[in-house]
N, C-alpha and C positions, 0 to 999 in steps of 0.2 A: 370409434377411435380411429385416428388417422393411420393409414397403413404405409404411407411413404412421405418423404419430405415434401414440403410445399414452399414455394418462394413467397416473398412478401406480397408481390402482385397477385399471385394465385390465392393466397389467404384472404386478401381484401375482396377479391371476386367471390370467394366462397361465403364470406360474411355477408356481402351485399345480396347474394342470392339465397341467403339463409340455408345454405347447404351444410353448414357446420356451426356448432355453438361454441362459445368461449369455454364452456365446461368440458366439451369433448377435446378441445385443443389442450387444455390444462392436463386432463387425464392422460392424453397421449404423451405429453412431455414428461410427466412424472414416471410413466411406464418405461420410457426408453432412456432417461437420464442415468439411472442407476446401472443399466446395462452398458451404456456407453462408457461410463467411468470404470466399470469393472474390466471392460475390454481394452480401453486405451489410456486410462489414467489422465483423463482430460480435466477433471475438476479438482479444486481444492475445497470448495464448499458449495452448498446448494442454498438457494433462496427459498424461504417458506412463505413469502408474501407475493406470490404470483397471482395478482388480483384479476378478477373477472368482471369488473364493473362495465357499464355500458360503453359501447364503442369498440372498434377493432383492437385486438391485442396481438402483438408480434413478439414471440419468445426470443430473447437475446441472451448473450453471455458477455461478460466483461473480464478482461485480464485482472489478476488479483493485485495489481499495483494501481488500480483505479478505485477510489474510495466510494463506498456506498454505506450510508448511515446504518448503524446497528449490525452490520455484517463484518466479519473478519476481513482484514486487508493485510495479507502476510508478505506480499511481494516475493513469494516463493522462498522465504528466508526463515530460518529458525529464530532469528532475533525478533521477528514480528509475529511469532506463532500465535500469540493471544491478543493481538492488537485489534480492536474494533474501532472503526472510524466514527467520529461524532457528527460527521456531515457527509453529504453526497456531492461528488464531483459535479461541477456546473454542466459539463457535457452530458452526464447521465441524467441530470434533472431535465434537460431539454429533450433527451431521448424518451424519457418517460412521458412527457407531454405529447410526443409524437405518436404514442401508442405502444412503445416497446415496454416489455416487462421482463425483468431479469430472472432467469431460471438458475443461474449459478455463476460463481467466480472461478476462473480457469487458471490452470497451472502455467507457469512461465519460468524461464531461467531466472535465477536469483537476482532481484532488482532489475530484471530485463537485460542484465549484462551477460553476453555470451551468444546472443542470437540463436544459432541452430544447435547449440551444444547439448541441450537437455540437462542443464545444471541446476535444476530445482532441488531444494532441500527435501521436498516431500516425495517426489517420484519422477520417473521419466515418462513423458507422454509419447505414446506409440502412434504411428501413422495409420489411419483407417484404411488406406490403400494397401498397406503391407505392414503387418505388426512387427516385422523384424527391422523396421526403419523408424527414424525419428520423425515426429510431426512438425517440429519447430516451435509449436506452442499449443497449449490446451485449447485456446480459442479456435484455432484452425481445425484441430481434431474434432472439437465438439460440433462445429458447423458441417464439416465434411461427413461426419457420422450421422447427421440429421438431428442433433440435439437442440438446434436453434436456427433461426432463419438469418441472423446477422450477429456479428460480434464486434466489440470495441476493444482495442488494444493500443499499446504505445509502439512507436517506431522511432528509434534513436539513430541506428545505423543501418536500418533496413529489416529489422526483425519481423515486423508485421508482414512485409511483402515476401520475405523469404519463406515464412511459414505458409502463407497463402499459396505460393508457388509449389511447395512440397505437397500440399494437400489439394491441388487442383481448384483453387478458389480465385476470385477477384479480390484484390487487396489494395486499398488506397491510403497513401500518406498525403494528407492535405497540405496546402500551402501553410508555412509557419505563420501562426496568428489567426488562421481561419477558425480554429477550434480552441476553446479555452483549455489551458493546462491546469487550472485550479482544481485540486483534488486528484491530480496525477502525482504519484510518488516517483519522480523521475531521477535518473542518475546523471543526466547530461542536459541541463536546462536549455542550452542553445541548439541542441540537436533533436530533442524528444518532442514528439507530437502525437496526440491521440488520433487514430485512424479507424477505418472500417474495413471489415471483410465480409463477404457473402458469396453465395453460389453464382450470382449473376451481376452484371453491371447495373441493371435496373435496381436491384435490391441494395447494392452498394450506394447508389445515388440516393435512395430513400433513407438509408442510414446516415449518410453525410448531412442530408437536409435536417435530420433530427438533432445532430450534435453541434452544428456550426452556428456561429453568431457571436456578436460582441458581448464581452463580459466586463462589466465596469470594475470588477475586482481583480482582473488580470490585465495588466498594462501591455502585455504582448499581443493581445487580441486587437483586431481591427475590423472595421466594417468592410465586408466584401463588396467589390464593385458590381455593376450590373452584369447579368449573365453573359459570359464570353464564349458563346457557342461558336461553332465553326462549320463551314460548308465542307463536308468530307470530300466532295468531288474536286476541291481546289487546294487541298492541303499539300504541304511538302514536309517530308520526314528525313531527318539526318540520322545516320548511324556512325558511331565514332571509330576513327581509324585505330587499328590495332586492338579492336575489341576481342579478336580471336587469339590474342597473345597473352591473355590473362592466366595466371597460375590456377591450376585445378579445372580448367575448362575441359569438359568431356566431349568426345566426338558426337555423342547423341544430342547434347544440348546445342552444340554448334550446328548440327543438321537441322534441328527444329527452328533455330533462329534464321538460318539461311532459307528454309522453306517459308517462313513468315515474310521475309523480304521479297521472295518470289511471289507470294500471294498478293502482297501489296502492289507490286509492279503489274501483276496480271489484272488488278483492279484499276489500272491507270493512275495509281498514286505515285507521285515522284519520290524516290528514295535516293539519297546521295550520301557518299562517305564524306565525313568532315574531320579535319585535323583536330586532335585534342591531346596534347602532350601530358596531361595530368592524370590519366587513368591509372598508371602504376603507383601513384602517390595517394590515391583517395582513401584506401583502407587504413594506412598508417596515419594519415592526417586526421581522420575521424577518430581513430583509436587514441591518439595523443590528446586531442581536445576532450574527448569523452572521459578519459582517465583523470585528467586534471579537474574537470568539473565534478566528477564523482567523488574525488578526494574531499572536495568541499561539501557537496550535497549530502553525502552519507555520514558526515562527521557527527550529526546529532543522534545517530543510533549508537548510544554509548552506555545504555543501562540506566541512565538517569532521566533523560528527557523522554526517550521513547524506548520501548522494547524490553526484551528479556534481560535480566541482570544475573551475573555470576559474581558472588561475593569475593572480595579480596582483602588483603591485610591493610590496605589504605586505598585512597581514591584512585591514584594512578594504577595501582595493581588491579583494582576492580575494572577500570577501563580496558586494560590489556587483556585480562581474562575473559571479559564479556565479549569483546570483539574477536578475540582469537577463537573462542569456543563457538560463537553463534553466527559468524560469517563463514560461508563456504569457501572452498579452495580458490575458485575462480574470482570471487569478489575480493578476497585478500590479495591475490596476485594483481588485480586491476587497481586496487587502492594503493598498493605499494608502488606500482608503475606510475600512478598519478602523483604520489608524493615525490618520487624521484624526478619526474618531469617538472615539478613545481619549484624545485630547490636549486639554489646557487646558479652556476653557469648553465645548467640544463634548461632553466626557464627560457633563457635567451636563445640557446643553441637549438632546442627542440620545440618548446611550446610556441615561441614566437615564430619559428620556422613553419610550424603547422598552421598558425593563423595567417601567415603570409600565403601559404598554399591555398588556404580556404578562400581568401580574397581573389586569388588568381583563378581558382576553379569557378567561383561565382561569376566573375567578369567574363570568362571564356564561355560559360554556358549561356549567359544572357546575350552575348554577341551572336551565338548560334541561333538562339530563339528569336532574334530579330529577323533572321533570314528564313528560318524553318518554324513550322507550327509545333512539331514534336521532335524529341530525340528518342530513338528506340534502341534498346539493349536487351540482352538476356537478363533475367532477374537474378538468377544464381548460376554460377558456372557448372553446377552439378545438380542431380536430383536428390531427393531426401536421403541423407546418409544412413548407412546401416548402423544398428546399435553397436556393433563390434568396432565401428570407427570412432567411437567416443574418445578413445585413447589418443586420437590425433585431432582432438577438438580445437586446439589452438590454431592449427593449420587450416582446418575447416572454417573457423570463424573469420580468419583474415581473408581467405579466398572468397567467402560468401559475401563479405562487405564491399568488395571491389566495385560492383555495379550499383548496388543500392545506396551506398553512403553518399554518392554524388548529390542526390536530392536533399539529403539532410544537411550537408555542408552548405548548400546554396539556398535552403529554405523553400525549395520548389515543390510543387505537387508531383506525385508519381503514382502510377497504378500498374500492378501486375495482373496479367490475364492469362488463363490457360491457353497454350498454343500447340501442344502436342504431347507425345508420350516417349519415354524411354522404357521400352518393355511395357509393364503395367503401371509405371509411375509417371505422374503428370509433370510437365515442364512448362514454366511460365516465361513470358516475355514482358518487358517493362517499358512503359512510355513515360517520359518526363515532359512536362509542359511549362508554359509561362505562369507567373504568379496568378493565382485565382482562376486558372483555366480548367477547373475540375469538371465542369459540364462538358467541355469539349473532349477532355481526356476520357471520360466515361462513355461518351458517344463513340469515340474511336475504339475503346476497349470492347464495346458491344459488337462493333463491326468485326474486329479481330476474332472474337470468340465465335462468331457465326461462320468465319472462314476456316477456323482451326478444326483439327480432328478430335478435339475434346468436346464431349456433349455439354450442352448448356446446364444440365443438371447432373449430379453425380449418381452413382448407382443407387438402385432402390434400397431403402433403409433395411428391409428384411435381408437383402443379399449382403449388405455391409455387416450387419450384426451376426449373420450366420457364417461368415467367412472366417 
């Protein structure tokens, strides 16, 4: 049985060398999955179809808002507690063809709303680096604790990248349209994208290769252009003016980011500050757009078409009782906010204002990316929040989205990579690239990881589980 985590690349080599069998891998996974869940609350359900047919097998996890046939897909919500998907998401079908095998569905904030808040109906996921802190998602916790070599999750305002940063992982949000969203239960259609996280940039690239591609049944997907690799020795990177004036930015995260800029300069990579007046508006812009879209997208969870039902005296009463009882506090707040932003003069005053901001953000970022290869920012202004800070979760959510929601608003690819520590907690930095520049982003992420103080692999599995 495997005694420690292995990357996809290492597993492939072990299979090629016949140093390990698929059965040994399966037994190792089964042994540690229950332990990981009991320690960190990472899983909502386990898959019992972890097949061991011919060919390499890579154990993976998927957030529980990505559909897999015959498995529960709860979205972390009571209203979908018993829902089983009749089909598998297109991205997961492709991943299975790549050799990935699902070992479990992971915990998440209800419907993915809330990012780092830990607002699942089922349980709060703990961080494997420190159990008194939030992990951000069950997907990140499962990988960090060694339960899988890669994970697939959604990223609407940066949730995937935030969780990856909290857990010391590489996390990629692809270009909007590179990965099919068919089979993703999303709350914000224009922001949400299925992405990948893993312990290394190479493993993340392998995961992306598995899920990306044109889907004839998803009109938002498009054929990716030829590989847009880049010569690292000739790149130019911009960091945004006033990046250090963001609410919630801690001195430790600021120091890690400044050290990253210094490391890039020491490697003779040009880094320049670039004017960008929209940074203070990104979180609220994404929040308004996401809330309005969620008000529409979640309307079908009413006790009739999907989900749990609470009986009422008449149809309208049943709707009210079902949604009041079966949606969590944060989802109800967000839907109420979306309804408010959609109605009357608020639609013009706030929603259209947010859409105008979005166009300006996209235009400004694209202008910068004509001159620079990448834009670099901290991923999150702070490290993984303490469990005791959940009471301040709205403030945490707004601050956490400031850096990450830029890529969602513009539909651009972005990757977070471990770059340092605050005490024992990992800190990530984020790179944003041109559309379909994932290969170049991951190449740069690999270089940053090699120059950072964070090891390419997390702590030995036995150390994690015994801590």
